[in-house]
VOGU-3710 file (C-alpha; in Angstrom, 3 decimals, decimal comma):
1> mngyvgtpts> 17,892/18,200/13,813  19,341/19,078/10,435  21,550/17,653/7,718  20,120/14,853/5,620  16,525/14,845/6,848  14,299/16,992/4,666  16,736/17,063/1,739  16,520/15,404/-1,715  18,745/12,435/-0,860  19,378/9,708/-3,456
11> rvdgrakvtg> 18,490/6,136/-2,564  21,212/4,357/-0,620  20,121/1,076/-2,240  20,078/2,539/-5,747  23,461/1,178/-6,839  22,578/-2,357/-5,750  19,369/-2,203/-7,765  20,806/-0,812/-10,992  23,833/-3,135/-10,963  21,849/-6,284/-10,209
21> aakyagefaa> 23,510/-6,822/-6,837  20,090/-6,610/-5,172  18,565/-10,068/-4,943  14,840/-10,697/-5,022  12,889/-13,678/-3,715  13,148/-15,727/-6,892  16,892/-15,149/-7,335  18,514/-16,767/-4,301  20,630/-19,805/-5,119  20,721/-23,113/-3,251
31> dgllhgfivd> 22,417/-26,455/-3,829  20,125/-28,967/-5,499  17,366/-26,393/-5,960  14,058/-27,788/-7,224  11,369/-25,783/-9,001  7,627/-25,888/-8,470  4,849/-24,987/-10,877  1,253/-24,572/-9,727  -1,725/-26,289/-11,334  -4,783/-24,032/-11,136
41> atvprgritr> -8,473/-24,907/-10,912  -10,475/-24,165/-14,053  -13,909/-23,890/-12,417  -15,076/-21,237/-9,922  -16,886/-23,489/-7,486  -17,198/-27,180/-6,838  -15,321/-30,283/-5,774  -12,366/-32,149/-7,254  -13,568/-35,678/-8,055  -10,409/-36,923/-9,762
51> ldtsdalkvk> -6,857/-35,588/-9,775  -4,587/-37,853/-11,826  -0,874/-37,038/-11,602  0,455/-40,223/-13,194  1,296/-38,704/-16,593  3,034/-35,749/-14,971  5,155/-38,061/-12,821  6,367/-39,879/-15,950  7,986/-36,725/-17,322  11,779/-36,928/-17,027
61> gvvdvlthth> 12,998/-34,538/-14,339  9,772/-34,484/-12,336  10,419/-35,290/-8,675  6,904/-35,203/-7,221  3,415/-33,738/-7,528  1,830/-32,485/-4,321  -1,968/-32,444/-3,946  -4,526/-32,314/-1,145  -4,221/-36,095/-0,826  -0,430/-36,201/-1,123
71> rvaladkdea> 1,337/-33,695/1,125  2,737/-33,148/4,618  0,369/-32,130/7,400  -1,205/-28,690/7,421  -2,936/-26,992/10,327  -6,663/-27,681/10,688  -7,825/-24,709/12,739  -8,580/-21,329/11,197  -6,540/-19,563/13,854  -3,321/-21,121/12,551
81> wkdevapekg> -3,985/-19,610/9,125  -4,684/-16,113/10,394  -2,118/-13,379/9,902  -1,858/-9,879/11,358  -3,783/-8,269/8,496  -6,360/-11,006/7,912  -9,887/-9,838/7,019  -12,347/-9,261/9,808  -14,349/-12,490/9,608  -14,087/-15,812/7,882
91> spfrplyddr> -11,854/-18,778/7,217  -8,555/-17,971/5,449  -7,770/-19,763/2,204  -5,667/-22,933/2,580  -3,852/-24,120/-0,570  -3,920/-27,877/-1,227  -6,002/-28,426/1,903  -9,007/-30,389/0,605  -11,037/-31,150/-2,514  -13,067/-27,915/-2,424
101> vkfngqpial> -12,689/-25,340/-5,209  -13,497/-21,806/-4,075  -12,447/-19,737/-7,121  -11,234/-20,105/-10,678  -7,439/-20,091/-10,631  -7,173/-21,644/-7,175  -3,966/-23,701/-6,759  -4,885/-27,394/-6,603  -1,537/-29,117/-7,249  2,180/-28,358/-7,273
111> viaedwetak> 4,468/-30,064/-9,775  8,097/-30,184/-8,595  10,930/-30,808/-11,031  14,634/-30,288/-11,528  13,990/-27,152/-13,577  11,149/-24,696/-14,059  10,470/-25,502/-17,709  10,009/-29,180/-16,936  7,690/-28,418/-14,039  5,641/-26,100/-16,236
121> faatrvrvey> 5,316/-28,700/-18,987  4,457/-31,516/-16,578  1,730/-29,360/-15,041  -0,146/-29,646/-18,357  -0,164/-33,448/-17,848  -2,104/-33,293/-14,584  -5,683/-34,431/-15,279  -8,461/-32,959/-13,168  -12,192/-33,676/-13,078  -14,706/-31,637/-11,102
131> eqeafatdle> -18,203/-31,771/-9,762  -19,094/-28,188/-10,572  -21,619/-26,272/-8,490  -23,748/-23,216/-9,207  -21,682/-20,063/-8,871  -21,921/-16,285/-9,033  -19,184/-13,764/-9,850  -21,079/-10,638/-10,991  -21,483/-7,891/-8,382  -24,054/-5,919/-10,355
141> tergtsakvd> -26,424/-8,864/-10,845  -25,925/-10,061/-7,249  -26,251/-6,594/-5,730  -29,536/-7,534/-4,073  -27,817/-10,175/-1,922  -25,603/-7,616/-0,177  -25,269/-7,717/3,597  -24,222/-4,814/5,802  -20,977/-5,090/7,727  -20,095/-3,315/10,940
151> qphkprgdaa> -18,056/-0,159/10,496  -17,262/2,557/13,067  -19,467/5,184/11,443  -22,319/6,513/13,559  -25,169/8,335/11,831  -25,452/12,012/12,653  -28,785/13,822/12,603  -31,542/12,754/10,208  -29,910/12,462/6,790  -33,029/11,189/4,997
161> aalagaavrh> -35,164/14,110/6,126  -32,417/16,628/5,396  -31,966/15,252/1,895  -35,689/15,385/1,225  -35,828/19,034/2,277  -32,603/20,211/0,641  -32,778/23,045/-1,880  -30,388/21,212/-4,209  -29,844/17,456/-4,264  -27,519/15,163/-6,130
171> eadyvlpteh> -27,603/11,367/-5,958  -25,834/8,845/-8,185  -24,063/5,499/-8,347  -20,356/5,443/-9,172  -18,956/2,069/-10,195  -15,279/1,259/-9,601  -14,141/-2,019/-11,213  -11,949/-4,777/-9,840  -8,271/-3,911/-10,267  -5,152/-6,041/-9,853
181> hnpmelyatt> -1,804/-4,834/-8,519  0,601/-6,057/-11,231  3,915/-5,197/-9,543  6,965/-5,713/-11,761  8,317/-8,519/-9,580  6,256/-11,693/-9,763  5,377/-13,355/-6,487  8,037/-15,913/-5,624  9,438/-17,915/-2,724  12,739/-19,781/-2,438
191> avwdgsgslt> 12,630/-22,139/0,555  16,191/-23,245/1,364  16,556/-26,530/3,265  19,635/-26,576/5,503  19,839/-30,360/5,886  18,923/-30,423/9,570  15,232/-29,582/9,441  15,473/-25,784/9,399  14,417/-23,489/6,564  15,423/-20,077/5,324
201> vydktqgvqn> 12,511/-18,744/3,307  13,201/-15,943/0,837  9,790/-14,495/0,126  8,261/-11,535/-1,686  6,357/-9,944/1,170  5,622/-6,674/2,917  6,136/-8,241/6,350  8,705/-10,957/7,086  7,655/-11,404/10,699  4,022/-11,727/9,644
211> vhkylcgvfd> 4,997/-14,505/7,212  7,239/-16,120/9,833  4,453/-16,350/12,405  2,033/-17,558/9,718  4,321/-20,379/8,532  5,001/-21,472/12,112  1,248/-21,784/12,614  0,473/-23,504/9,323  3,259/-26,096/9,683  3,438/-26,283/13,495
221> mkpedirvvs> 7,117/-25,312/13,441  9,233/-23,821/16,190  10,105/-20,161/15,556  13,833/-20,948/15,647  13,450/-23,543/12,858  12,331/-21,062/10,216  13,670/-17,706/9,089  12,000/-15,395/6,564  14,044/-12,927/4,521  12,965/-10,352/1,933
231> pyvggafgsg> 15,709/-7,734/1,421  14,264/-6,259/-1,773  10,715/-6,137/-3,107  9,939/-5,190/-6,688  6,652/-3,481/-5,915  3,716/-4,794/-3,902  1,274/-1,924/-3,181  -0,635/-3,978/-0,607  -0,612/-7,326/-2,390  2,133/-8,553/-0,047
241> lrpqhqvvla> 0,564/-7,560/3,258  -0,880/-11,033/3,728  1,206/-14,161/3,057  0,414/-15,424/-0,435  -0,096/-19,059/-1,328  3,246/-19,565/-3,078  5,064/-19,231/0,267  2,957/-22,070/1,681  3,550/-24,251/-1,383  7,313/-23,705/-1,514
251> tlaalalkrs> 7,617/-24,417/2,210  5,326/-27,428/1,900  7,481/-28,881/-0,883  10,758/-28,221/0,939  9,483/-29,981/4,057  8,054/-32,876/2,061  11,158/-33,488/-0,048  13,794/-32,206/2,392  15,289/-30,158/-0,417  15,350/-26,509/-1,406
261> vrvvltrqqm> 12,398/-25,482/-3,581  11,490/-22,354/-5,528  7,976/-21,429/-6,630  7,455/-18,439/-8,936  3,998/-17,410/-10,105  3,358/-16,562/-13,720  1,794/-13,220/-14,556  -1,515/-14,983/-15,184  -1,342/-16,728/-11,815  -0,846/-13,346/-10,129
271> yglgyrpmti> -4,522/-12,718/-10,897  -5,427/-15,511/-8,484  -4,165/-13,355/-5,613  -5,929/-10,472/-3,864  -7,112/-7,355/-5,684  -8,948/-4,073/-5,232  -12,590/-5,165/-5,039  -15,217/-3,823/-7,390  -17,517/-1,397/-5,593  -20,764/0,372/-6,323
281> ervalgaksd> -20,652/3,691/-4,477  -23,983/5,481/-3,993  -23,462/9,071/-2,883  -26,245/11,541/-2,078  -25,610/15,196/-1,239  -28,148/17,776/-0,120  -27,224/21,451/-0,035  -28,617/24,901/0,540  -28,660/27,256/-2,418  -25,444/28,888/-1,171
291> gtldavthea> -23,607/25,532/-1,334  -23,384/24,637/2,344  -24,245/21,004/2,934  -27,367/19,797/4,730  -26,744/16,075/4,373  -24,314/13,446/3,098  -25,097/9,777/2,601  -22,620/7,291/1,197  -23,239/3,588/0,707  -20,628/1,215/-0,689
301> iavtsryedf> -21,473/-2,252/-1,995  -18,314/-4,280/-2,532  -17,146/-7,703/-3,647  -15,756/-10,234/-1,214  -15,221/-13,986/-1,321  -17,539/-16,671/0,049  -15,023/-17,631/2,711  -13,834/-14,266/4,092  -15,254/-10,805/4,644  -13,040/-8,036/3,349
311> srndtgwaeq> -14,017/-4,394/3,775  -12,239/-1,081/4,107  -13,317/2,495/4,824  -14,891/3,663/1,549  -17,567/5,849/3,048  -16,194/7,863/5,976  -14,060/10,435/4,197  -16,666/13,201/3,939  -16,595/13,292/7,737  -13,022/14,602/7,582
321> lykspnsrls> -13,527/16,943/4,629  -16,938/18,619/4,544  -19,196/20,104/7,229  -22,654/18,623/7,295  -25,060/18,371/10,245  -26,545/15,140/8,920  -24,814/12,035/7,602  -25,466/8,333/7,107  -22,776/5,907/5,984  -22,911/2,190/5,300
331> hklvhldvat> -20,796/-0,562/3,778  -22,254/-3,761/2,342  -20,641/-6,899/0,981  -21,690/-9,299/-1,736  -20,191/-12,760/-1,312  -19,097/-14,227/-4,639  -17,133/-17,219/-5,890  -13,850/-15,341/-6,166  -10,630/-15,046/-4,181  -10,659/-12,694/-1,203
341> pcdmrapgaa> -9,789/-9,086/-2,093  -6,860/-7,424/-0,374  -5,465/-3,985/0,342  -4,396/-1,972/-2,676  -2,809/1,463/-2,487  -5,086/3,674/-0,355  -7,662/0,900/0,195  -11,152/2,335/0,579  -10,058/5,917/-0,008  -8,962/5,480/-3,629
351> tgvcalecam> -12,464/4,279/-4,500  -14,666/6,007/-1,928  -13,103/9,457/-2,325  -13,320/9,073/-6,100  -17,103/8,738/-5,817  -17,403/11,517/-3,223  -15,316/13,972/-5,245  -17,182/13,250/-8,472  -20,424/13,867/-6,585  -19,076/17,148/-5,186
361> delavalkld> -18,200/18,234/-8,719  -21,711/17,401/-9,908  -23,149/19,376/-6,990  -20,928/22,348/-7,919  -22,306/22,202/-11,471  -25,887/22,103/-10,176  -25,221/25,075/-7,891  -23,260/26,967/-10,582  -20,337/27,269/-8,161  -16,641/26,907/-8,816
371> pielrlkcys> -15,567/23,446/-7,531  -12,965/24,984/-5,207  -15,468/27,531/-3,895  -17,907/24,751/-3,019  -15,243/22,836/-1,132  -14,188/25,916/0,803  -17,801/26,656/1,750  -18,090/23,132/3,125  -14,590/22,965/4,621  -14,443/21,210/7,974
381> drdqsedlpf> -11,867/22,029/10,631  -12,917/18,987/12,642  -13,297/15,265/12,085  -17,074/15,142/12,480  -17,243/11,411/13,139  -15,561/11,903/16,545  -15,859/15,715/16,759  -12,094/16,141/16,986  -9,759/18,864/15,730  -6,945/17,835/13,405
391> sskqlrecya> -3,357/17,688/14,576  -2,725/19,764/11,445  -4,666/20,428/8,249  -3,264/22,651/5,527  -5,850/21,666/2,916  -6,849/25,286/2,263  -3,228/26,002/1,383  -3,224/22,935/-0,908  -6,200/24,365/-2,799  -4,495/27,769/-3,080
401> rgaeafgwar> -1,042/26,519/-4,058  -2,364/23,910/-6,467  -4,783/26,298/-8,155  -2,074/28,928/-8,610  0,414/26,463/-10,112  -2,249/25,011/-12,401  -3,655/28,358/-13,540  -7,163/27,490/-12,353  -8,289/31,138/-12,458  -8,217/30,986/-16,279
411> rnpapramrd> -10,771/28,152/-16,369  -13,960/28,797/-18,344  -16,569/26,934/-16,250  -18,840/26,060/-19,202  -18,445/22,476/-20,505  -16,973/22,203/-24,025  -15,890/25,870/-23,861  -12,122/25,305/-23,916  -10,365/23,973/-27,019  -6,951/23,259/-28,436
421> gkdlvgwgma> -7,395/22,730/-32,169  -9,599/19,661/-32,656  -9,294/18,703/-29,002  -11,771/19,613/-26,299  -9,908/20,774/-23,183  -11,164/20,040/-19,679  -9,922/21,167/-16,287  -11,025/19,284/-13,202  -10,016/19,095/-9,559  -10,592/16,947/-6,495
431> tgvwealqmp> -9,543/16,593/-2,885  -7,448/13,796/-1,416  -7,410/12,553/2,169  -5,750/9,668/4,027  -4,918/8,657/7,580  -1,623/9,563/9,259  -0,894/6,274/11,003  2,035/5,128/13,109  2,906/1,746/14,576  5,301/0,264/17,162
441> vavrivltan> 8,712/-0,473/15,599  12,002/-1,614/17,128  15,446/-0,713/15,776  18,919/-1,878/16,739  21,942/0,334/16,099  25,503/-0,937/16,383  28,092/1,870/16,387  31,712/0,812/15,877  34,834/2,690/16,931  35,761/3,425/13,305
451> ghaevscaas> 32,738/5,691/12,977  30,376/3,363/11,149  26,905/2,320/12,240  24,653/-0,570/11,314  20,916/0,054/11,646  18,746/-3,059/11,617  15,008/-3,702/11,694  12,625/-6,344/10,380  10,740/-3,691/8,365  10,432/-4,201/4,618
461> digtgtytim> 11,330/-1,736/1,892  8,800/-2,332/-0,871  10,482/0,206/-3,119  9,279/3,242/-1,179  12,700/4,184/0,218  12,763/2,803/3,771  16,485/2,007/3,501  17,184/5,636/2,640  14,872/7,217/5,213  16,384/5,195/8,037
471> aqvaadalgl> 19,910/5,991/6,845  19,098/9,730/6,703  17,640/9,814/10,214  20,481/7,709/11,630  23,165/9,845/9,958  21,720/13,022/11,433  21,071/11,537/14,863  24,562/10,002/15,113  26,406/12,913/13,486  27,891/10,695/10,758
481> pignidvkla> 28,062/10,864/6,956  25,264/8,872/5,353  27,893/6,730/3,645  28,912/5,479/7,092  25,424/4,071/7,753  24,534/0,520/6,723  20,859/-0,461/6,944  19,736/-4,079/7,252  16,038/-4,798/6,774  13,444/-7,503/6,245
491> dstlpqapve> 14,850/-10,470/8,134  12,492/-12,087/10,647  15,351/-12,421/13,167  15,814/-8,629/13,313  14,019/-6,286/15,754  10,238/-6,119/15,645  8,345/-4,356/12,850  4,806/-4,515/11,475  3,981/-5,109/7,831  4,896/-2,168/5,633
501> ggswmaassa> 1,671/-0,524/4,544  -0,808/2,220/5,354  1,841/4,955/4,930  3,035/4,324/8,505  6,554/2,923/8,054  8,548/6,125/7,496  7,185/7,896/10,563  7,284/4,754/12,693  10,783/3,544/11,811  12,311/7,034/11,897
511> havlgaaedi> 11,327/7,478/15,536  12,642/4,042/16,478  15,976/5,080/14,940  15,897/8,287/16,980  15,251/6,311/20,153  18,163/3,928/19,646  20,452/6,797/18,609  19,524/8,701/21,764  20,601/5,753/23,900  23,920/5,686/22,032
521> rqelarlaka> 24,349/9,437/22,615  23,792/8,916/26,338  26,430/6,162/26,400  28,939/8,253/24,454  28,354/11,199/26,795  29,209/8,984/29,759  32,367/7,722/28,055  33,482/11,189/26,907  33,061/12,721/30,369  35,191/9,929/31,876
531> ipdsplggln> 38,250/10,911/29,842  40,794/12,743/32,051  40,613/16,503/31,508  37,703/15,982/29,123  36,542/19,160/27,345  33,040/17,937/28,182  33,646/17,676/31,898  30,923/19,203/34,007  28,290/18,958/31,266  25,111/16,931/31,433
541> asemvlvdgt> 24,336/14,508/28,620  21,423/16,743/27,647  23,934/19,483/26,796  25,829/17,297/24,291  25,164/16,484/20,638  26,653/14,105/18,084  28,063/15,968/15,107  30,790/15,334/12,510  31,995/12,158/14,183  32,290/13,776/17,605
551> iskagdksra> 30,308/14,270/20,755  30,404/17,948/21,550  28,756/20,670/23,536  25,637/21,893/21,785  26,488/25,120/19,985  30,204/24,909/20,769  32,206/22,550/18,552  35,440/23,606/20,275  34,394/21,466/23,237  34,312/18,060/21,582
561> vaiadamrhg> 35,593/14,501/21,862  35,918/12,237/18,840  33,576/9,275/19,041  36,543/6,984/18,360  38,497/8,469/21,274  35,568/8,126/23,668  35,080/4,480/22,735  38,819/3,747/22,838  39,085/5,190/26,314  36,122/3,118/27,391
571> kleriekqkl> 37,780/0,035/25,828  34,765/-0,527/23,608  34,909/-1,701/20,016  31,158/-1,274/19,592  28,115/0,171/21,249  24,849/-1,684/20,630  21,452/-0,281/21,537  17,959/-1,523/20,664  14,824/0,527/21,105  11,146/-0,285/20,702
581> nqfaedksha> 9,351/2,945/19,903  5,668/3,160/20,749  3,665/6,308/20,159  1,610/7,706/22,979  -2,081/7,251/22,314  -3,737/10,559/21,450  -7,501/10,492/21,181  -7,795/14,261/21,347  -6,937/14,943/17,699  -7,600/13,430/14,289
591> rnthsavfae> -4,522/12,736/12,190  -4,724/12,917/8,396  -2,871/13,871/5,259  -4,575/15,952/2,552  -4,114/16,963/-1,059  -5,644/19,015/-3,834  -5,362/17,497/-7,313  -5,797/19,453/-10,538  -5,973/17,722/-13,925  -6,097/18,826/-17,540
601> vkvdeelgvi> -7,411/16,492/-20,220  -7,600/16,850/-23,967  -10,285/14,823/-25,709  -10,403/14,195/-29,445  -13,931/15,342/-30,271  -14,376/12,834/-33,100  -12,631/9,765/-31,694  -13,190/10,213/-27,967  -9,523/9,538/-27,186  -8,563/11,077/-23,826
611> rvtrvvsava> -5,098/12,339/-22,912  -4,162/13,592/-19,468  -1,809/16,417/-20,386  -1,164/17,995/-16,977  -1,576/17,092/-13,323  -0,730/19,279/-10,345  -0,824/17,589/-6,933  -0,441/19,799/-3,867  0,131/17,649/-0,787  0,102/18,448/2,934
621> agrilntktg> 1,666/15,516/4,762  3,606/16,968/7,643  7,385/17,076/7,369  8,788/15,440/4,242  11,819/13,376/5,234  13,186/13,078/1,690  11,860/15,457/-0,944  13,383/13,421/-3,778  11,915/10,018/-2,948  8,775/11,735/-1,630
631> rsqimgsvvw> 8,171/13,417/-4,965  8,729/10,070/-6,675  6,098/8,509/-4,401  3,512/11,121/-5,369  4,358/10,939/-9,080  3,964/7,151/-9,058  0,639/7,515/-7,280  -0,573/10,050/-9,854  0,323/7,646/-12,667  -1,716/4,958/-10,932
641> gigmalheet> -4,586/7,401/-10,499  -4,519/8,003/-14,257  -4,724/4,239/-14,669  -7,738/4,068/-12,349  -9,482/6,838/-14,257  -8,862/5,731/-17,831  -7,286/2,284/-18,113  -7,466/-0,324/-15,372  -10,192/-2,952/-15,195  -10,085/-6,667/-14,482
651> vmdhrfgrim> -12,577/-8,222/-16,884  -14,338/-11,436/-15,932  -16,443/-13,699/-18,116  -19,262/-14,411/-15,696  -20,376/-17,464/-17,685  -17,203/-19,213/-16,505  -16,191/-17,123/-13,509  -12,834/-16,619/-15,205  -10,687/-13,504/-15,597  -10,246/-12,813/-19,295
661> nanigeyhip> -7,411/-10,263/-19,276  -4,993/-11,823/-16,810  -1,904/-10,353/-18,417  -0,341/-6,928/-18,837  -1,030/-6,943/-22,558  -4,796/-6,811/-22,074  -5,021/-5,479/-18,527  -4,378/-1,892/-19,520  -2,070/0,273/-17,443  -0,596/3,671/-18,312
671> vnadihdidv> 2,576/3,593/-20,402  5,084/6,352/-21,137  2,956/7,781/-23,950  0,050/8,263/-21,517  2,017/10,351/-19,011  2,802/13,998/-19,559  3,473/16,812/-17,069  3,148/16,007/-13,364  3,898/18,771/-10,876  4,212/17,875/-7,187
681> ifvdepddri> 3,960/20,595/-4,547  4,683/19,875/-0,891  2,795/22,306/1,301  4,597/23,150/4,522  2,659/21,615/7,409  4,350/21,818/10,816  2,871/19,293/13,220  4,532/19,010/16,617  1,623/17,028/18,025  1,683/13,927/15,825
691> nklgvkglge> 5,302/12,925/16,554  8,726/14,418/17,284  9,674/14,893/13,622  6,192/15,919/12,466  6,121/13,120/9,858  2,882/11,759/8,410  3,699/9,477/5,446  3,171/9,685/1,677  2,515/6,232/0,220  -1,259/6,498/-0,144
701> igivgvpaai> -2,226/10,163/-0,301  -0,827/10,666/-3,805  -3,404/8,440/-5,517  -6,474/9,626/-3,620  -8,479/12,153/-5,602  -6,596/11,674/-8,877  -9,256/9,535/-10,649  -11,984/11,998/-9,656  -9,995/15,036/-10,823  -9,582/13,391/-14,222
711> anavyhatgk> -13,247/12,320/-14,388  -14,294/15,871/-13,546  -11,982/17,214/-16,232  -13,485/14,827/-18,780  -16,946/16,137/-17,926  -15,733/19,728/-18,245  -14,220/18,955/-21,650  -17,132/17,004/-23,099  -20,252/17,791/-21,090  -20,747/14,049/-20,595
721> rvrhfpitld> -20,607/12,584/-17,096  -19,213/9,038/-16,965  -19,778/7,339/-13,611  -18,642/3,833/-14,537  -14,866/3,575/-14,432  -12,560/3,351/-16,283  -13,623/6,162/-18,611  -13,072/4,695/-22,062  -13,864/6,156/-25,448  -16,874/3,854/-25,981
731> kllg> -18,505/5,387/-22,871  -17,882/8,882/-24,168  -19,148/8,152/-27,664  -21,987/5,820/-26,662
//
């Protein structure tokens, strides 16, 4: 297969986005559209004793105020509120369900008015009184209340004894703060009432069919009476995997008033949604004097809410990376009076690998070994948790290619030894690892006689390039120009797709496209052979390919029939094929992506100001379907990794259980001035075992390891090890 796949192809949806033709959830019009504004709780735990909406209802233009005592029916059972990515245990949050307050910022009322400004003003007129209860929001002070959760990590050997007897030991806590997603597009839902009891819900989500099933359960609606659409998403990064409360509130209002309703969250209200939970990561490493590992232990203690358990794999990554005969891993949760966390780019790995890779750097310092040398000594060719070989693992080549591009050989290993004028210069590195996942996806292709094809699937494109990937694969598989391919996504009535996350959508959807295209090729072969005196007569379908708008003999374009002629002879205006692609289960190999990240920092010796001046990320992720959008994915991930290392932290005042920097003025993220040279290297990694195209996915791997590489560079520059992220100048100077 050749042509578009594997080339730097521009986004097929790019023009729509830059011209404003692309519509997002809060932009769809409807006759008589009403606007909702959410009233948030101002205490972290307790009960609403009085909720007076009378003053709000007096405001001109206000239509209604919905509360837990004034609303249409909502489902009672937890099962109705579950979605396909719901946390492992607990009772999902239900907006406007009862008088209980579970976290500060919880929605407790919805003001609905003729315009947004009126609704926002009237929301200030809603009077609320509470019976407040004792609460806790501080992980570090509540650490002693942690409870272990089940995770699929089995201890190997006797880690405690091996640590005690190790020639060199390192043990430390690494603290990763709570972080919020802050996508450019605010969460919004426009619920359009059609006048007959049915709704079309335009929602910001990473999974329209997940939201569709969820709303049917919450409101006891028939599947045919609700449709969920989300053609464009302005960033989500995991925050849209689960349905968010604004979709419930907009739907609730539309059903109650029998009118179309839009609810858009403010930036501050976005901080009442899920987030990357704060974790305390305790890593202990025991090694022989030559650097080979005797033992690894990794314990994560993480935040979750009172009402749901949320945990991800923070602690298992050493099992894929470093040989050790003894290991013990555990994950514990502390239940606090906060909203439930949610997935955030590379959940578990972004935090857990950060701690592991900082610890490996500290071990390298203690052993007086180069950080790459230590990792190569400990390199594992098997996933030790299940004792499986990898379907492919070109991590050694990532180390070599990344080090060469970065100039690692010129590094002086002594801290504070490298300078640029008044700046201390530090070079650090770290490893990245993520899972190569794939999920069942269905695709429908409609090929018309004029040589155009429509590819449709319920999958979302959250800005990662799914439209383009599917168009590339379809163009190659059907032998058509990419301009002849139209892709329709993110409509709950389209063929089945999971939520878009986990780096699985490119590989999964591409193979569903291939499956549907293969069925079309088979049909065209039958039609072409039926033409009298066909140049393809006597050939089997397996000997024919689609190329340049024809079906022809493989390797011989002189024996060809135009697709249009084959369809005309068969008296067909269109050929429609739908294919559900499911990957064969393979328990014989581990499937992962890997990277080696190299970072240069310059630190003002007097002021402690840190600049990340260079990053090289060498990535092994199977076959890269689109090197242009793929590089963009990795660059964006590196920027976020810089934010994790130096900037991002959700700050809570634990006296009130309230987030204090719920805005993008005070929640610091990298800006243009913070970003300098980023070099992305894709390491060739053939993998004919994982899937037909050898695709693994790129969404997560780019961020993993970046914060640690920067932290290690800061240590190399300054000689000071900061283990509490983000690394800010007060921690360097203090």
